[in-house]
N, C-alpha and C positions, 0 to 999 in steps of 0.2 A: 504493500500500500504506500510505502514511503516513495517509491518511484512514481506512482500516480500523482502524489502531492507535488513532487518536484516538477513534473510535466504541467500540472495545473497552475503552478505559480507563474508560468510564462504566458498564460492565455490572455490575449487582448481581444479576441473575437471568438464567440461561441456560435456555432452553426448547427441548426437542427433540421432534420427531415420531418415530414408531417405524418404520413400514414404509418402507424406502428410505433411512432415515437411520441409525437404530440397528441396522437389519437390511439385508440386500441387497434387500429388497422381495419376496422369494419367500414364498409361503404354503405351509406344509407341514402335512399332516394325517396323523395316525396312522390305523391300521385302525379304531380305535374312533371316529374322527371328531374327535378332539381336535386343536386347532391347536397347532403348535409353531413356534418361531422360533429362529434361530441368532444369538446376540449375540457381538460381538467383545470378548474379555476386555480388550484394550488400550483400547478405547473406554470401557469401564466404569472402568478405572483412571484414565483421563483425567478422567472425571466426578468421581471421588472426589478427585483432586488439586485440581480446580477448586473443589469444595465446601470442601476444607480450606484453600483460599486465601481463603475468605470470600464466594464467589459461591454463591447459592442455585441449586438445580437443580430443574427441573420437566419433566414429560412431558405433552404434549397429543396425543392420538391419536383418530382417527375410529373405529377398531375397538376391540373389547373382547376381551381375551385374558388367561387366567389366568397364562400365562407372562410377560406384560408386568408384571403385578402382582408376580409373584415376583421378576423382575429388578429392579424398582424397590425392593422390600423389601431385596434383597441389597445394593443400592447405597446404602441409607439415604435414598431419595428419597420424601418424604412427599407432595409436590405432584404427584400422579398424576391425570390426567383422561382417562378412557377412554370410548369411545362418544360422542364429542363431534361433533355434527353441524355446529355453527357454531363454528369455532375462535376467531374473533375475539371472540365473546361470552365464551368461557372465558378468553381472554387478558385482556380488559378486567376481568373479575371478579378474576382473579389479581392483576393490577397494582393494582387497587383494594384488595383484601384486604391486600396487602403494602405498601401506601402508597408505591408506586413510580411514577415517570413512565415512559412507554413508551420513552423514550430510554435508560433504565437497563436495558433488556432486550435480550438477544440471542435470536433465534429461528432454528432450523435446520429447514428443511422441504424437500420435494423435488417437490411437485406443485401443481396449480392450487388445490386446497383450502387450501393453506398461504399463498397470496398475500395474503389480507386481513391476516394477522398479519405476514408479511414486509414489507408496505408500511407498517406502523404501528410496528414496533419500532426501536430505535436501531441495532442491528447485525443485518442480515439475512444468513444463511448458507445455502448449498445444496451439493449434491453434483454431480459431473460428469454423472451419469445423468439429472438432472432435465431436463424439457422446456426448450427454448430460451427460451420465454416466462417461465419461472421464473428461469433462470440470468441472463437479461438484467436482471432487476429486483432482484437481491441485491447486497450490497456485496462478498461474497467467495464464491467457489466453491472448495471444497477440491480438492486434487490427489488425495487418497485417495477411494475409492469408498464409497458408503453401505454400512454393515455391515462395512466393511473398513478402518477407521482414520479415517474422515472426522470422526467425533465427537472422537476423540483430537486430531486436527489442530486442530479448532475450539477445544477446551479449551486446548491449548497456546498457540494464537494469543492468546486472551484473557489467559492468565497472563503471556505475554511482554509484552503491551501494558501490563499492570498492574504489571509489575515483580516478580511473585511466582514466576515460573518457576524462577529459580535457587535460591530458598530451598526450593521443593518438591523440586527435583532433589538439592540438597545432603543431604537426609535419606537418600538412597540411596547417597551417595558416602562413607559412613563406614567 
């Protein structure tokens, strides 16, 4: 775990996949055919706390959905990339635009399509439901499930490693 904390200390940008990470991976469609997703409010709060501690947040997802755009807007996430066929290309562009080294990035994904980024970032994170081939190649697998607190756990891990967790918590203990 010490190695994970060392990697987390360098993180300046945390990037999240959507389906299976920010959600449980289920696809829900209304009668009109509109796609809906269920997001965990505590995951969102974790992302906001991580943002307020000085870490940028981004979302890279293969699918496109209005509800993802709305969720990103609600959380104040401007770095949203939807409908991305090649996630590593989006990752490299994002790192270049922000003038960061890959080692300063955390990425949380849950499937094979995420592997190219997981293998290039400084801190690779996944969820327990991910295929074994993914779980075996990341630095940390959360205890919480995707869409059920995994993102919150990852955000708190980064804040703890960077020494910002207590100051974020202190704001709620007044």
